[in-house]
C-alpha positions, 0 to 999 in steps of 0.5 A: 500500500505504501508503494501504491500511495507513492506511485499515486503521489507521483501522478498527482505531483506531475499534474500539479507541476504542469498546471503550475507551469501554465499558471507561471505565465500569469502569476508571480512566484510568491503569489503562486506559492501562497496559492499552492497552500491556501487553495488546498486548505478548503479541501483539507477542511472538508476531508478532515470533517468527513473523516472525523464524522466517520470516526477515522480522524482523531486530531491527535497531536503532541509537542513533538508533532508541533515542532516537526510541523513547524520545521516541515512548514518552514522547509516546504515554504522555502522549497515551494517558493524556489520551485515556483520561481524556477518554473518561471525561468526554465522548461518544466522538463529541465526544472523537474530534472533538478527537483529530482536531485532530492533523492541524492540529498536524501542519502545524506539528510535521511540517515542524519534526521530520521535515523532510517538505515540505508541498504545497497538497493536503496543506494542503487535506486537513488543512483539510477534516479539521479543518473537519469535526471542528470542525463537529461541535461548532458551536454546541453547547447551553450545558448540553451544552458545560459537560458536555463541557468537561473531556473536550474539554480532555483530548482537545485535549491528547491531539491535540497529543501524538499529533501529536508521536508521529506525527512520531517514528513517521515517523522511527523506521520509517525506521531500524527495521522497523514491528513491532519499532518498535511493540513497542519503543515499546509496551514502554517505554510500559508500563514508564513506567506500570507503577509506577502500577498494580502498587502499586495493588491495586484497579487490579490487580483491575480489570485481572484482572476485565476481562482478556478485553476488555483482551486484545481491545483489545490485539489491536486496538492491535497491528493499529492500530499496525503498520498505522500504522507501515507506512503511515508508511514510504510516506506523510508523517505529515500524510497518514497522520493525515488518512486515520486520521480515517476512524475518526471517521466510524466512531466517530460511527456506533458512538457512536449505535449503542452509546451512543445519543449525540445530534446524529447527523445533524450529526455524520455530516455533519461526518464526511462532510466529513472523508471528503472530506479523505481522498479528497484524500489518496487522489487525491494518492497516485494521482497520485504512483503514476502519476508513478512508473510513467510514468517 
C-alpha cells in the first residue's frame, strides 16, 4: 500500500507541476506559492470533517508533532517558493530534472534526521534516479544552458529543501495521522506567506482572476500530499522520493505535449532510466512483503 500511495503521489505531483507551469505565465512566484497552500486548505477542511464524522480522524497531536510541523512548514515554504520561481525561468522538463536531485540529498539528510538505515538497493535506486535526471541535461547547447541557468539554480535549491521536508514528513506521520499532518503543515505554510500577498493588491487580483485553476491545483496538492504522507508511514523517505520521480517521466511527456519543449527523445530516455530506479524500489518492497508473510 505504501508503494501504491507513492506511485499515486507521483501522478498527482506531475499534474500539479504542469498546471503550475501554465499558471507561471500569469502569476508571480510568491503569489503562486501562497496559492499552492491556501487553495488546498478548503479541501483539507472538508476531508478532515468527513473523516472525523466517520470516526477515522482523531486530531491527535503532541509537542513533538508541533515542532516537526513547524520545521516541515518552514522547509516546504522555502522549497515551494524556489520551485515556483524556477518554473518561471526554465522548461518544466529541465526544472523537474533538478527537483529530482532530492533523492541524492536524501542519502545524506535521511540517515542524519530520521535515523532510517540505508541498504545497497536503496543506494542503487537513488543512483539510477539521479543518473537519469542528470542525463537529461548532458551536454546541453551553450545558448540553451545560459537560458536555463537561473531556473536550474532555483530548482537545485528547491531539491535540497524538499529533501529536508521529506525527512520531517517521515517523522511527523509517525506521531500524527497523514491528513491532519498535511493540513497542519499546509496551514502554517500559508500563514508564513500570507503577509506577502494580502498587502499586495495586484497579487490579490491575480489570485481572484485565476481562482478556478488555483482551486484545481489545490485539489491536486491535497491528493499529492496525503498520498505522500501515507506512503511515508510504510516506506523510508529515500524510497518514497525515488518512486515520486515517476512524475518526471510524466512531466517530460506533458512538457512536449503542452509546451512543445525540445530534446524529447533524450529526455524520455533519461526518464526511462529513472523508471528503472523505481522498479528497484518496487522489487525491494516485494521482497520485504514476502519476508513478512513467510514468517
